[in-house]
C-alpha positions as CSV (number, residue, x, y, z in Angstrom):
1,X,-34.6,49.6,-118.5
2,X,-31.0,50.8,-118.2
3,X,-29.2,48.6,-115.7
4,X,-26.2,49.6,-113.5
5,X,-24.1,47.3,-115.7
6,X,-25.3,49.1,-118.8
7,X,-24.4,52.4,-117.3
8,X,-20.9,51.0,-116.4
9,X,-20.4,50.1,-120.0
10,X,-21.7,53.4,-121.3
11,X,-19.3,55.2,-119.0
12,X,-16.4,53.1,-120.3
13,X,-17.4,53.9,-123.9
14,X,-17.6,57.6,-123.1
15,X,-14.1,57.4,-121.5
16,X,-12.6,55.8,-124.6
17,X,-12.1,52.2,-123.5
18,X,-11.8,49.9,-126.5
19,X,-11.6,46.5,-124.9
20,X,-12.0,44.5,-121.7
21,X,-10.0,41.4,-120.7
22,X,-11.5,38.6,-118.7
23,X,-13.4,35.3,-118.3
24,X,-17.2,35.4,-118.0
25,X,-19.0,34.1,-115.0
26,X,-22.5,34.2,-113.6
27,X,-21.9,37.2,-111.4
28,X,-20.6,39.1,-114.5
29,X,-23.6,38.2,-116.6
30,X,-25.1,41.7,-116.4
31,X,-21.8,43.3,-117.5
32,X,-21.0,40.9,-120.3
33,X,-24.5,41.2,-121.7
34,X,-24.2,45.0,-121.6
35,X,-21.0,44.8,-123.7
36,X,-23.0,43.4,-126.7
37,X,-23.2,46.1,-129.3
38,X,-21.3,48.6,-127.2
39,X,-18.3,48.7,-129.5
40,X,-16.0,47.4,-126.7
41,X,-14.3,44.2,-127.6
42,X,-14.3,41.3,-125.2
43,X,-10.8,39.7,-125.1
44,X,-11.3,36.2,-123.8
45,X,-8.3,34.9,-121.9
46,X,-7.8,31.5,-120.3
47,X,-6.8,32.8,-116.8
48,X,-7.8,36.0,-115.1
49,X,-4.2,36.6,-114.1
50,X,-3.5,36.9,-117.8
51,X,-6.4,39.4,-118.1
52,X,-4.7,41.7,-115.6
53,X,-1.3,41.4,-117.2
54,X,-2.8,42.1,-120.6
55,X,-4.6,45.2,-119.3
56,X,-1.4,46.4,-117.7
57,X,0.5,46.0,-120.9
58,X,-2.2,48.0,-122.9
59,X,-2.1,50.8,-120.3
60,X,1.7,50.9,-120.4
61,X,1.9,51.2,-124.2
62,X,-1.1,53.6,-124.7
63,X,-1.0,55.6,-121.4
64,X,-4.8,55.2,-121.4
65,X,-7.2,53.4,-119.1
66,X,-7.4,49.6,-119.6
67,X,-9.9,47.3,-118.1
68,X,-9.8,43.7,-116.6
69,X,-12.8,41.9,-115.0
70,X,-13.2,38.9,-112.8
71,X,-16.2,37.0,-111.5
72,X,-17.0,36.4,-107.9
73,X,-14.5,34.9,-105.5
74,X,-11.7,32.9,-107.2
75,X,-12.4,34.6,-110.5
76,X,-11.5,38.1,-109.4
77,X,-8.8,36.9,-106.9
78,X,-6.9,35.4,-109.9
79,X,-6.5,39.1,-111.1
80,X,-4.4,40.1,-108.2
81,X,-0.9,39.2,-109.4
82,X,-1.3,41.0,-112.7
83,X,-2.9,44.0,-110.8
84,X,0.1,44.1,-108.4
85,X,2.3,44.4,-111.5
86,X,0.2,47.2,-113.0
87,X,0.1,49.0,-109.7
88,X,3.9,48.9,-109.2
89,X,4.5,49.8,-112.8
90,X,2.2,52.9,-112.3
91,X,-0.1,52.3,-115.2
92,X,-3.9,53.1,-115.2
93,X,-6.0,50.0,-114.9
94,X,-9.6,49.5,-113.8
95,X,-10.6,46.2,-112.4
96,X,-14.2,45.3,-112.1
97,X,-14.5,42.6,-109.4
98,X,-17.9,40.9,-109.4
99,X,-19.2,39.8,-105.9
100,X,-21.7,37.3,-104.5
101,X,-25.3,38.4,-104.1
102,X,-25.7,41.3,-101.6
103,X,-28.1,39.5,-99.3
104,X,-25.5,36.6,-98.8
105,X,-22.5,38.8,-97.9
106,X,-21.3,37.8,-94.5
107,X,-22.9,34.4,-94.4
108,X,-20.0,32.3,-95.6
109,X,-21.7,31.9,-99.0
110,X,-20.3,29.9,-101.9
111,X,-17.2,31.7,-103.3
112,X,-17.5,34.5,-100.7
113,X,-14.4,36.7,-100.2
114,X,-14.0,40.4,-99.2
115,X,-12.3,41.7,-102.4
116,X,-12.4,45.3,-101.5
117,X,-10.0,44.5,-98.7
118,X,-7.9,41.9,-100.5
119,X,-7.2,44.3,-103.4
120,X,-6.4,47.3,-101.3
121,X,-2.7,46.8,-101.3
122,X,-2.6,46.3,-105.0
123,X,-4.5,49.5,-105.9
124,X,-4.8,53.2,-105.4
125,X,-8.6,52.9,-105.0
126,X,-10.8,49.9,-103.9
127,X,-14.5,50.3,-103.1
128,X,-17.5,48.1,-102.7
129,X,-20.8,49.1,-104.3
130,X,-23.7,48.1,-102.0
131,X,-26.5,50.1,-103.7
132,X,-27.4,51.4,-107.1
133,X,-27.4,54.9,-105.6
134,X,-23.6,54.9,-105.4
135,X,-23.3,54.5,-109.2
136,X,-22.0,55.9,-111.4
137,X,-20.2,58.2,-109.0
138,X,-18.0,55.4,-107.6
139,X,-17.1,54.3,-111.1
140,X,-16.1,57.9,-112.1
141,X,-14.1,58.3,-108.9
142,X,-12.3,55.0,-109.6
143,X,-11.4,55.9,-113.1
144,X,-10.3,59.4,-112.2
145,X,-8.1,58.0,-109.4
146,X,-6.5,55.4,-111.7
147,X,-5.7,58.1,-114.3
148,X,-4.4,60.7,-111.9
149,X,-2.4,58.5,-109.6
150,X,-1.4,56.1,-112.4
151,X,-2.4,52.9,-110.7
152,X,-5.0,50.3,-110.3
153,X,-8.6,51.1,-109.3
154,X,-10.9,48.3,-108.2
155,X,-14.7,48.5,-108.2
156,X,-16.3,45.6,-106.3
157,X,-20.0,45.1,-107.4
158,X,-22.4,42.2,-106.6
159,X,-24.1,40.7,-109.6
160,X,-27.5,41.6,-108.3
161,X,-26.5,45.3,-108.0
162,X,-25.1,45.3,-111.6
163,X,-28.5,44.0,-112.8
164,X,-30.5,46.6,-110.9
165,X,-32.1,49.6,-112.6
166,X,-29.7,52.5,-112.8
167,X,-31.0,55.5,-110.8
168,X,-28.6,57.8,-112.6
169,X,-27.9,57.0,-116.2
170,X,-25.3,59.7,-116.8
171,X,-22.3,58.5,-118.8
172,X,-19.7,61.1,-118.3
173,X,-16.3,60.8,-120.0
174,X,-13.4,60.7,-117.6
175,X,-10.1,62.1,-118.8
176,X,-6.6,62.4,-117.3
177,X,-5.3,65.9,-116.6
178,X,-1.9,67.2,-117.9
179,X,-0.6,69.6,-115.2
180,X,2.8,71.3,-115.3
181,X,4.9,70.4,-112.2
182,X,8.0,72.5,-111.5
183,X,10.2,73.1,-108.5
184,X,10.3,76.7,-107.1
185,X,12.8,79.2,-108.5
186,X,14.9,79.1,-105.4
187,X,15.1,75.3,-105.7
188,X,16.2,75.5,-109.3
189,X,18.9,78.1,-108.4
190,X,20.1,75.8,-105.6
191,X,20.3,72.9,-108.1
192,X,22.1,75.0,-110.7
193,X,24.7,76.1,-108.1
194,X,25.3,72.6,-106.9
195,X,25.7,71.2,-110.5
196,X,27.9,74.2,-111.6
197,X,30.4,73.3,-108.8
198,X,30.5,69.6,-109.7
199,X,33.4,68.2,-111.7
200,X,32.3,64.7,-112.6
201,X,28.5,64.5,-113.1
202,X,26.7,61.3,-114.1
203,X,23.0,61.1,-114.9
204,X,20.8,58.2,-114.0
205,X,17.7,58.4,-116.0
206,X,14.6,56.3,-115.1
207,X,11.1,55.7,-116.4
208,X,10.1,59.2,-115.4
209,X,12.3,60.4,-118.3
210,X,9.5,59.3,-120.7
211,X,8.8,62.2,-123.0
212,X,12.1,63.9,-121.8
213,X,14.6,62.3,-124.2
214,X,15.7,65.6,-125.7
215,X,16.0,67.3,-122.3
216,X,18.1,64.5,-120.9
217,X,20.5,64.6,-123.9
218,X,20.7,68.5,-123.7
219,X,21.5,68.3,-119.9
220,X,24.1,65.6,-120.5
221,X,25.7,67.8,-123.2
222,X,25.7,70.9,-121.0
223,X,27.2,69.1,-118.0
224,X,29.5,66.7,-120.1
225,X,27.8,63.9,-118.2
226,X,27.5,60.3,-119.2
227,X,23.9,59.0,-119.1
228,X,23.2,55.7,-117.3
229,X,19.7,54.3,-117.9
230,X,17.5,51.9,-116.0
231,X,15.8,49.0,-117.6
232,X,12.4,50.8,-117.7
233,X,14.0,53.9,-119.3
234,X,16.0,52.0,-122.0
235,X,13.3,52.6,-124.5
236,X,13.1,56.3,-123.7
237,X,16.7,57.5,-123.4
238,X,19.0,55.0,-125.1
239,X,18.4,55.9,-128.7
240,X,20.0,58.8,-130.5
241,X,21.9,59.6,-127.3
242,X,25.7,60.2,-127.8
243,X,26.1,60.3,-124.0
244,X,24.5,56.9,-123.2
245,X,26.8,54.4,-121.4
246,X,24.4,51.6,-120.7
247,X,22.7,50.1,-117.7
248,X,23.8,49.5,-114.1
249,X,22.1,47.4,-111.4
250,X,21.7,43.6,-111.2
251,X,21.0,43.3,-114.9
252,X,23.4,46.0,-116.1
253,X,27.0,45.9,-117.2
254,X,30.3,47.3,-116.2
255,X,30.3,50.7,-118.0
256,X,27.1,51.9,-116.4
257,X,28.3,50.9,-113.0
258,X,31.7,52.5,-113.5
259,X,30.2,55.8,-114.7
260,X,28.2,56.1,-111.5
261,X,31.1,55.0,-109.2
262,X,33.4,57.6,-110.8
263,X,31.0,60.5,-110.3
264,X,31.3,63.2,-107.6
265,X,27.7,64.2,-108.3
266,X,24.8,61.9,-109.4
267,X,21.5,63.3,-110.9
268,X,18.6,60.8,-110.6
269,X,16.0,61.8,-113.1
270,X,12.6,60.2,-112.6
271,X,13.8,57.0,-111.0
272,X,13.2,55.3,-107.7
273,X,16.2,53.0,-108.5
274,X,15.8,50.1,-105.9
275,X,19.3,48.7,-105.9
276,X,21.1,50.7,-103.2
277,X,24.3,48.7,-103.6
278,X,24.8,50.3,-107.0
279,X,24.4,53.9,-105.9
280,X,27.8,55.5,-105.2
281,X,28.4,56.2,-101.6
282,X,30.6,59.2,-101.9
283,X,28.8,61.2,-104.6
284,X,26.4,64.0,-103.9
285,X,23.0,63.1,-105.1
286,X,20.3,65.3,-106.7
287,X,17.0,63.6,-107.3
288,X,14.1,64.9,-109.5
289,X,10.8,63.1,-109.2
290,X,7.1,63.8,-109.6
291,X,6.5,61.9,-106.3
292,X,7.9,63.8,-103.4
293,X,7.5,60.8,-101.1
294,X,10.2,59.0,-103.1
295,X,12.9,61.7,-102.7
296,X,15.7,60.3,-100.7
297,X,14.1,56.9,-100.3
298,X,17.2,55.0,-101.6
299,X,20.0,57.3,-100.6
300,X,20.6,60.5,-98.7
301,X,20.2,63.6,-101.0
302,X,22.1,66.8,-101.4
303,X,19.0,68.1,-103.0
304,X,15.5,66.7,-103.8
305,X,13.2,68.4,-106.3
306,X,9.5,67.6,-107.1
307,X,8.9,68.1,-110.7
308,X,8.2,66.6,-114.2
309,X,11.6,65.7,-115.6
310,X,11.2,67.4,-119.0
311,X,9.7,70.6,-117.5
312,X,12.3,70.8,-114.7
313,X,15.3,70.2,-117.0
314,X,14.0,72.8,-119.4
315,X,13.8,75.3,-116.6
316,X,17.2,74.3,-115.2
317,X,19.3,74.4,-118.5
318,X,19.4,78.2,-118.9
319,X,20.9,78.4,-115.4
320,X,23.8,76.1,-116.1
321,X,27.2,77.0,-117.6
322,X,28.6,74.9,-120.4
323,X,31.0,72.3,-118.9
324,X,34.2,72.2,-121.0
325,X,36.1,69.5,-119.2
326,X,35.1,66.2,-120.8
327,X,37.5,63.9,-119.1
328,X,34.8,62.0,-117.1
329,X,32.5,61.8,-120.0
330,X,35.2,60.6,-122.4
331,X,36.4,57.9,-120.0
332,X,32.8,56.7,-119.5
333,X,32.2,56.6,-123.3
334,X,35.5,54.7,-123.9
335,X,34.6,52.2,-121.2
336,X,31.1,51.7,-122.7
337,X,32.6,51.1,-126.2
338,X,34.9,48.5,-124.8
339,X,32.1,46.9,-122.7
340,X,29.8,46.9,-125.7
341,X,32.4,45.1,-127.9
342,X,32.8,42.4,-125.2
343,X,29.1,41.9,-125.0
344,X,28.7,41.7,-128.7
345,X,31.5,39.1,-128.9
346,X,29.4,36.8,-126.7
347,X,26.5,36.9,-129.1
348,X,27.9,34.3,-131.5
349,X,26.6,31.1,-133.1
350,X,27.8,27.7,-132.1
351,X,28.8,24.7,-134.2
352,X,26.5,21.9,-135.0
353,X,23.7,21.1,-132.5
354,X,25.2,22.6,-129.4
355,X,22.6,24.5,-127.4
356,X,22.5,28.1,-128.6
357,X,24.1,31.0,-126.7
358,X,21.1,33.0,-125.5
359,X,23.0,36.2,-126.4
360,X,23.0,35.1,-130.0
361,X,19.3,34.4,-130.0
362,X,18.6,37.9,-128.6
363,X,20.9,39.5,-131.2
364,X,19.2,37.8,-134.1
365,X,15.8,38.8,-132.7
366,X,17.0,42.4,-132.6
367,X,18.2,42.2,-136.2
368,X,15.0,40.8,-137.6
369,X,12.3,42.5,-135.6
370,X,10.3,45.4,-136.9
371,X,11.5,49.0,-136.4
372,X,8.4,49.6,-134.2
373,X,8.4,46.2,-132.4
374,X,7.2,45.7,-128.9
375,X,9.5,43.5,-126.9
376,X,8.3,41.8,-123.7
377,X,10.8,39.6,-121.8
378,X,9.9,37.1,-119.1
379,X,11.4,37.8,-115.7
380,X,14.6,35.9,-115.3
381,X,17.4,35.5,-117.8
382,X,15.4,36.7,-120.9
383,X,15.3,40.2,-119.2
384,X,19.1,40.2,-119.2
385,X,19.4,39.3,-122.9
386,X,16.7,41.9,-123.8
387,X,18.5,44.6,-121.7
388,X,21.9,43.9,-123.4
389,X,21.0,43.0,-127.0
390,X,17.8,44.7,-128.0
391,X,18.4,48.1,-129.6
392,X,15.9,50.9,-129.0
393,X,15.4,53.5,-131.8
394,X,12.6,55.8,-130.5
395,X,9.9,53.7,-132.1
396,X,10.4,50.3,-130.4
397,X,9.1,49.6,-126.9
398,X,10.3,47.4,-124.1
399,X,7.9,46.5,-121.3
400,X,7.8,43.8,-118.7
401,X,7.4,43.0,-115.0
402,X,10.4,45.0,-114.2
403,X,9.4,46.1,-110.6
404,X,7.0,43.4,-109.4
405,X,9.2,40.8,-111.0
406,X,6.6,38.2,-111.7
407,X,7.3,35.0,-113.5
408,X,5.2,34.3,-116.6
409,X,4.5,37.9,-117.5
410,X,5.6,37.9,-121.2
411,X,2.9,35.8,-122.8
412,X,-0.1,37.5,-121.2
413,X,1.4,41.0,-121.5
414,X,1.9,40.2,-125.2
415,X,-1.9,39.6,-125.5
416,X,-2.6,43.1,-124.3
417,X,0.2,44.7,-126.4
418,X,-1.0,43.0,-129.6
419,X,-4.7,43.7,-129.0
420,X,-4.1,47.4,-128.3
421,X,-1.4,48.4,-130.8
422,X,-1.4,46.4,-134.0
423,X,2.4,46.5,-133.9
424,X,4.7,43.5,-134.1
425,X,4.9,42.0,-130.6
426,X,7.7,39.7,-129.6
427,X,7.6,37.8,-126.3
428,X,11.0,36.6,-125.1
429,X,9.7,33.8,-122.9
430,X,11.6,31.5,-120.5
431,X,10.6,27.9,-120.6
432,X,9.4,28.1,-117.0
433,X,7.5,31.3,-117.7
434,X,5.6,30.1,-120.8
435,X,4.8,26.8,-119.1
436,X,3.2,28.6,-116.1
437,X,0.5,30.2,-118.3
438,X,0.6,27.9,-121.2
439,X,-3.1,28.2,-121.8
440,X,-2.6,31.8,-123.1
441,X,-1.3,30.3,-126.4
442,X,-5.0,29.5,-126.9
443,X,-5.8,33.1,-126.2
444,X,-3.6,34.1,-129.1
445,X,-5.3,31.8,-131.6
446,X,-8.8,32.5,-130.3
447,X,-8.4,36.2,-130.6
448,X,-6.2,36.1,-133.7
449,X,-3.4,37.9,-132.2
450,X,-0.1,37.6,-134.3
451,X,2.3,37.5,-131.3
452,X,5.7,36.0,-131.9
453,X,6.7,33.9,-128.8
454,X,10.4,33.0,-128.7
455,X,11.1,30.4,-125.9
456,X,14.5,30.3,-124.4
457,X,14.4,26.6,-123.6
458,X,17.3,25.7,-121.3
459,X,15.4,23.0,-119.3
460,X,15.8,24.9,-116.1
461,X,14.7,27.8,-113.9
462,X,17.9,29.4,-115.1
463,X,18.1,32.7,-113.2
464,X,17.3,30.9,-110.0
465,X,20.2,28.6,-110.7
466,X,22.5,31.6,-111.2
467,X,21.3,33.1,-107.9
468,X,22.0,29.7,-106.1
469,X,25.5,29.6,-107.6
470,X,26.3,33.1,-106.6
471,X,25.2,32.3,-103.0
472,X,27.3,29.1,-102.9
473,X,24.5,26.6,-103.1
474,X,24.5,23.4,-105.2
475,X,21.7,23.9,-107.7
476,X,18.6,21.9,-106.7
477,X,14.9,21.7,-107.6
478,X,15.4,23.9,-110.7
479,X,15.3,21.2,-113.4
480,X,12.4,21.4,-115.9
481,X,11.3,18.3,-117.8
482,X,10.0,20.1,-120.8
483,X,7.9,18.8,-123.7
484,X,8.3,20.2,-127.2
485,X,6.8,23.6,-126.9
486,X,6.7,23.7,-130.7
487,X,4.5,20.6,-130.8
488,X,2.2,22.1,-128.1
489,X,2.0,25.4,-130.0
490,X,1.2,23.7,-133.3
491,X,-1.6,21.7,-131.6
492,X,-2.9,25.0,-130.2
493,X,-3.1,26.5,-133.7
494,X,0.1,28.5,-133.8
495,X,2.8,28.4,-136.5
496,X,5.6,26.5,-134.7
497,X,9.3,26.0,-135.1
498,X,11.9,24.0,-133.1
499,X,15.5,25.3,-133.3
500,X,18.3,23.2,-131.9
501,X,21.2,24.5,-134.1
502,X,22.5,28.0,-134.5
503,X,22.5,27.6,-138.3
504,X,18.7,27.3,-138.3
505,X,17.9,30.3,-136.0
506,X,17.9,33.1,-138.6
507,X,15.6,31.3,-141.0
508,X,13.1,30.2,-138.4
509,X,12.9,33.7,-136.9
510,X,12.6,35.3,-140.3
511,X,9.7,33.0,-141.3
512,X,8.0,33.3,-138.0
513,X,8.2,37.1,-138.0
514,X,6.8,37.3,-141.5
515,X,3.9,34.9,-140.7
516,X,0.5,36.6,-140.6
517,X,-0.6,35.1,-137.3
518,X,0.7,33.8,-133.9
519,X,3.9,31.9,-134.0
520,X,6.2,30.2,-131.5
521,X,9.9,29.5,-131.9
522,X,11.2,26.9,-129.4
523,X,14.9,27.5,-129.1
524,X,17.2,25.1,-127.2
525,X,19.6,27.4,-125.3
526,X,22.7,26.8,-123.2
527,X,21.7,26.0,-119.6
528,X,25.1,26.8,-118.1
529,X,25.5,30.3,-119.6
530,X,26.8,32.7,-116.9
531,X,25.6,36.2,-116.4
532,X,28.4,38.4,-115.1
533,X,27.0,41.3,-112.9
534,X,28.5,44.8,-113.5
535,X,30.5,44.5,-110.3
536,X,31.4,41.2,-108.8
537,X,31.2,41.6,-105.0
538,X,33.5,39.7,-102.7
539,X,30.7,37.7,-101.2
540,X,29.5,36.7,-104.7
541,X,33.0,35.5,-105.6
542,X,33.2,33.5,-102.4
543,X,29.7,32.1,-103.0
544,X,30.6,30.9,-106.5
545,X,33.8,29.3,-105.2
546,X,31.7,27.6,-102.4
547,X,29.2,26.4,-105.1
548,X,32.1,24.8,-107.1
549,X,33.5,23.0,-104.1
550,X,30.1,21.8,-102.9
551,X,29.2,20.6,-106.4
552,X,32.4,18.6,-106.7
553,X,31.9,17.0,-103.2
554,X,28.3,16.1,-104.2
555,X,29.6,14.1,-107.1
556,X,28.3,16.5,-109.8
557,X,31.7,17.6,-111.2
558,X,30.3,17.1,-114.7
559,X,28.2,20.2,-114.1
560,X,31.4,22.2,-113.6
561,X,32.8,20.9,-116.8
562,X,29.7,21.9,-118.7
563,X,29.8,25.4,-117.1
564,X,33.5,25.8,-118.1
565,X,32.9,24.7,-121.7
566,X,29.9,27.0,-122.1
567,X,31.7,30.1,-120.8
568,X,35.3,29.8,-121.9
569,X,34.9,32.7,-124.3
570,X,33.9,35.0,-121.3
571,X,37.3,34.3,-119.7
572,X,39.7,34.4,-122.6
């Protein structure tokens, strides 16, 4: 007898799914049993949240459907944070949420929830299978929706339905389409006229510029326009780009901010850039995006175009004259070179056993990592160091929880990246982040995944402290009483290193990166390291002054001395 669960697995096989992330449970028994001999690998994680993060990372790196599963009630509810991240990152993930027995639904049964409703906000599709007659049509629809809308699709299925005899055993492969999306000729003419009249054009390239590197560079050359990239587009447009001037936004630096502020016309390519305070108020804005509903969402537009970035720029280029005035571009490039030098000057070793500057840690990671490494920083200060010191080359990848902004993303996303790609995977973990899902170290050893976990151990929720200081608050409730993460990792079966001196960092990272297996490097970093935003607003300056005064009055003046000692090189 072919069960509904077996048909689900057969459909996944036909669609090209290679692995499933999850934790088994009785309501999933039909599905996990059907996986045996199917060719689909079961990646056993220690928390379902990690399963969803891992699936999202696989989908982000491959562009293909990835699958996470959860058992009834709490099991599938644990998926929700990772699914939110995948949904907001616009990557195709299928979640199979097992449910309580059909006859018990509505009775307040053990572990009863209503997952199809609970997952609705975190998905592009969420449906409940109440009868075998709905399958495999519901499954095909879910997969197609996830692929076409690039988001999360949830299929909620009770364990008894999964074990029922399949009434339709068809296993149809589901594939994503590849349409061409272009603005109309009249819209392209209007865009060309607007850009031809502009004197100081800046390009802001976002994640929608994936597969459009050459077109972005060609457009920048034609318009003599500096290119500012977002965090998500760093891997796509930063490399081999003579017009790149860095990032802007909360995690960016001064050159990207200035290039946008100095523009009379800003072109937003494939970005729904959320930080309105960093979008110039006086510039005309042209936005190109596949999603028409996102046009003008952040700022009023002079012109909005719906189209694929590469296709649209290819169609636009022949309509544009070559801009010969390079003053704006040359100013932006000179400012970027100066800013880059200042940032690199901060990535220096320290004497003796002083806590390491995190900039130096990131720089050495960049120097030693593979040419095709996958970097995954935790939300918080590791994202800043990754954005500023990891160099992209067209083969490296940088992914993370850059829109959802979830703590503890790096380690579980590294699970999916390593399982799916076979490339070197480096997780830049915060001490708070790695501690939150510490059990996933066991996932690395159990599944023999050679992830390299670098822990920025500053004994604090560091980015939260920075936010408190900028707002004028005395830092509170951010201390972390950490164990030796190296000792924990060693007990979990990883190769482990503890680094508390700059002189030891290079050797430890080199040995860890060369090790054929999972490794963790626990690096003691400077807690008081300041992150200077690209533009210090007046309220931030006032907030920091207020923080200093309150800290003195609270009797914690030693914290200010530590802060000064750690950051003198940023002032002089």
